[in-house]
N, C-alpha and C positions, 0 to 999 in steps of 0.2 A: 504493500500500499504506500509506495513512494510516488510523489509528484514533484515535477520541476517546472517552474515558470521562468523562462529566460526572457527578459525584456531588453531588446537592443534599442537603447535610448535614442529616439528621433529617426529611426530607419523607416520612414513612411514609403508608401507605394503610390501616392497621388490619387487623383480622381475623387476627392471628397465632394459630394454634391453641393455642399454649402461653403466651399472654399472662397468664393467671391465675397461672402459676408465678412470674411477676415482679411480680405486683400491678398488672398493667396491663390487666386485662379491661375492654373498652369504649373503650380509647384509639384514636383514629383522627385523626391530625394533619390530613390533607387533607380527610377527610370532615367534621370538625367546623368547619373553617375555611369550607368551602363552605356548610354549614348556617346559618352566621351571615349569609350574603348578601353580595353585592357582589364575589365573587371571580371576576374575568373573566380567563380564560387562553386566548384564542383560538388561540394557536400550539399550546399543549399540548393543547387540545381537539382540534384538527385532527390531532394525532399519536396520539390514542387515549386520552388521559387520562380522559375521561368514562367510557369503557367499562371502564378499569381500576378506576374508583371505583364501578362498578355504577350509574351515572347514565343516564337516557334520553339517547340520542344517535342522531339520524337523519342526520347529516352523513357525508360521505365521510371515511374515515380514510386518511392518506397515510404510514403507517409500520406496522411490526409492533409489537405491544404485549402486555403481560401483567403479571404480578406475580411477585415473587421472595420466598421464604420462607427465613429464616436457619436453617442447620442448627447453627451453632456455639452454644455456651453463652455468654450475655452479650448486652449491648445497647449497646455503646460503639463509638466511631468505629474504634479499632484493630481490634477484632474484625470489624466490618463490612467494612472495607477489605481486611483480610487475606483474608477469605472471597471477596470480589470478585476478588481476585488468585489464588485457588485454594487457600487454606489453611483448613481447617475445624478449629476448636478443640473438643475434647471437654471441656475444663476451662476455666471462665471465669476471667478475670483477678480477683484478690482486691480487695475493697473494704473499707475501714477507717473506723471511726468515730474511731479515735485510733490513730496509728502506734505500734507497740510499742517499748519503751525500747531494745531491742537494736538496732533499725534507726536510731532517732534518735541514739543514742550513737555508733554507728559512723560516721555522717555527720559528727557534730560533732567526733569524734576526728580524722577525716582532713582536715577543712576548717579546724579551729580556730575554727569559729563556734558560737554557741549560740542556738537558736531560741526565739521566742515563738510562742504559738498552739497548734498541733497539735490541731485540731478541724475538723469539717466546716462550711463556710461558703461563702456567695456571695463571689465575687472582689471585687466592688465593696464589699460590706458589711464584709469582713475588713479592708480597708485603711482604711475610715472608722472602724472600731472600734480597730484596732491601729497604724494608721499613725503617730500622734503618738508612741506609746511606742517604735515602731521607730526613729523619727528621734532620739529622746532616747538610747536604749540602743545603737543601731546594730546591733541583732540582727535577722536576717532573720525573716520571718513564714512559718511552716509551716502549711499547711492542706490540706484535701481536699474532696471533694464526693461525690455519689452515684456517680460514675464511679470507675474504677480509676486514680486519678491522685494523685501526690504533688506539691503545688504550693508553690513558694517565691516569695514576693513581697518586693520590696525597692525602696526609692526610689532612682532613678538617681543622685542626688547623694550618697547615703550609701554605697551599694554599687554601684559602676560595673558596666555591662552585662557586660563580659568576666569580672569577678569573679563575678557572679551566675551566668553560664553555667558557669563552673568549678565552683561549688558544686553546680549541678544535675548536672554530669557525674559528680561523686563520688557524689551520691545515686543517679544511675542504676545505677552499678556495684553498689551495695548493694541496690537495689530489685529486681534480678533475682531474688534468693533469695526474696523475698516475693511474687513474681509480680504485681508492680504494672505495669500496662500503660504508663503514661507518667509521666514527671517533667516538670513544666512550669515554666519561668521566667516570672514575672509581674512585670515591672518597672512602676513608676508614677512620677509626677511631681506637682508641686503642693505645697500647704500644707494643714495641718489644716483640715478643713471643705470643702476643694475639691480632694482628691486626684483624679488622672485616670490610669487605666491606659493605657500606651503599647502598644497592641495590635500595632503594627508591629515592636516589639522583643521580643514574646513568642516563645519557642522551646520546642518540644516534643522531649523526649528519650525515644524509645520503645524498648521491647525489640526486639531484632533478630528478624525473623520467620524461620521456616523458608524453604526455597527456594519462590519464588512464580513465577507466569508472567511477572512483570517480569524476573526473572533470565533466564528462557528467551528472552525477546525480545532482551534485551541480549546474550546469548551468541550470538545469530544476527546480531550486528553491526548491529542496528537500534537507533536512539535511543529512549530512554524519557524523556519530558519531564514533570516533575511541576509542577503549578501549585497554589498554595495550600499547605495543610498536608500534602499527600500525601507529599512526601519525608520529613517528620518522622515520619509514622505508619508508614513502612517503615524508619526509621532510615537512610535513604539507600540501602538495599540494592536493587539492580536499577535504580537511577536513573542516568541519564547527565547530566541537567540539572535543577536545582531552581530554581523561580521562586516565592519566597515572595510572599504578597499581603497587603494590609491590610484588605480588605473584599470583599464581593460584587462591587461595581462594579469594583474594581481587578482582581479575579480574572477577571472577564468580559473586561475590556480586555486583560489579559495573555494569556488564552487565545486571543483573536482574533490577537494579534501572533504568538504561538508557532505557532499553526496555520498562519498564512500563510507562516511560514518553514520549515515542515516539509514535506518531500517524501515521506518514508517513516517508518514507526515509529509509536509510541504517544504521544499527549498524554493525560495523566491529571489531571483538574482536580477539586479539592474546593472548593465554595462554602460557607463556614462560617457566614455571618451568620445563616441560617435557625436554626441551632442555638444559637450563643452569644448573639446579640443578641435573639432573639425567643422561641425555644423555652424555654430555661432561665429566661428572665425573664418567661415567661407573658404575652407580648404578642401576642394574636392579630391585632390591627389592623396592627402592624408586620410580623408574619409574612406576612399576606396582601398587604401593600404590597410587600414583598420579592419574593414570588412573581410578582406582576404585573410588576415591573421586569425580573426574569429572563425572563419570557415575551416582553416586548417586545424584549429583546436577542436572544433565541433566534430569533425570527422574522426578524431581519436576518442573524444569524450563519449560518443554515442556507443562505443564498444563496451562501456561500463554499465550501460542500461540494458535491462531485460525487457521482454515483451509485455510483462505485467506492469512495468513502470508506465506512468503517464508523463509525457514531456511535451511542453507547449513552448514554442519560439514565436515571439511577437514583438510589438513595439508600442510606444505610448503616444506618439505624435510624429510629425515630420520636422526636418530642419534641413531643407534643400540647400546644400552649399553653393549651388549655381544660381540661386534666386536672389532677388534684391533684398537689401537690408541685412539684419543679423538676427532676426527673430525666428522662433519656431514657425512652422507652416502647417496649416490645417490639412491633413491628408488622411486617407485610409491607411491601415497598417497590415502587414503580412500576418498570416496565421498558418503555422505548421504544427501538426498534431500527430504525435506518435503514441500508439497504445495497441497492443495485441495485433500488430501487423495490419491494421486497418489502412485502406488506401482509397480514400473517397475525396471527391470534390465537394468541399463544404460551402461553396458559394460565397456571397458577400453577406456577412452577418450584420444585423441591425444594431448591435451594441457590443462594446468591449466586454460587457457584463456576461456574455455568453461563456467566458472563461470561468467566472465565479460559479455559474450555474453548472459547469462541467465538473469543477472541483467538488462541489457539493454532492453531485451524483456519484463521482468516483469514490468518495470517502463514505458514502452511504448516509449522508446527512439529510435533513428535511430539504425539499426542493427550495432553491434559492428564489427570492421574489422578483428578481429582474433577470432577463437574459434567458436563452434557450441552450440547453446542454448539447454538446456534439455527440455525447453518449446516448444510447437508447435508454 
């Protein structure tokens, strides 16, 4: 009774019917990467990815495959993961160009800190622009992006990690009233001109979700093991073990170890580099390289899975590195499903919550209230 959900963060497959509402008409993360040439994914091709993408494919497919369409409003990681776990949001998390004075002043009052910044920016650019002033003034840097995030950056020698996390926890309490999806601690090191973010010390403080299928699995006395930023996205709710990671490579290695040590329950992995390192930075070459590295790893990893195991490979949104801007893109996501040798075309699913419904069916739980299971 082992299940694995592998979320390839931002690996969308285009064609979302409501993409124009988000300014994303024409975005297609995997399609545009493939069109550039050189994208060789033999393992994923063999599992049906070419058919998912609408590409010619005469080979045998050894998995069930399809696409999933997001029902929730929004296109961020929290929304996508919550829907995968069975929660559909009618109202999107709020996005700000500048955080309102009543929010900033409340955080400053309760922390005794005073921020610099408060505008949308790239994380690497904001520390390049404001890092020296931060070191001189000892004031943390407040910024946002096109996502529903409130980010606070600080040099680890100026504001120690635990202090930065404490500031973010206060910010999280106040951010709930403004419906901000995540508060993110963004520590960095180095000197002016050569600042470097310490990604392994990053920490996300999410809103607490409503009850998800993770809670139901845990309530059935089964472990729910989160790899990567998964536990952060659910604010730890429904999680029995959290295994933070520093990169895709680290996430794949940790997944392999956790899976080997799991006899029953769910392993839920997020591989974030596709999004943070290559999608937001509009680096199609790096994105393609990361996909091929994952494909090589997956080919070996699947040998450790039995026919009785349930394995789902999917994504949470798009982030087309060939598209305008640096934001996520509203796209459908791939669905690859392995269990007992089933080889079916699953079509286009009407909600990511079909994953939650499938997990509930697999573990013999009460039927989940949203979504339709892939299993009979």
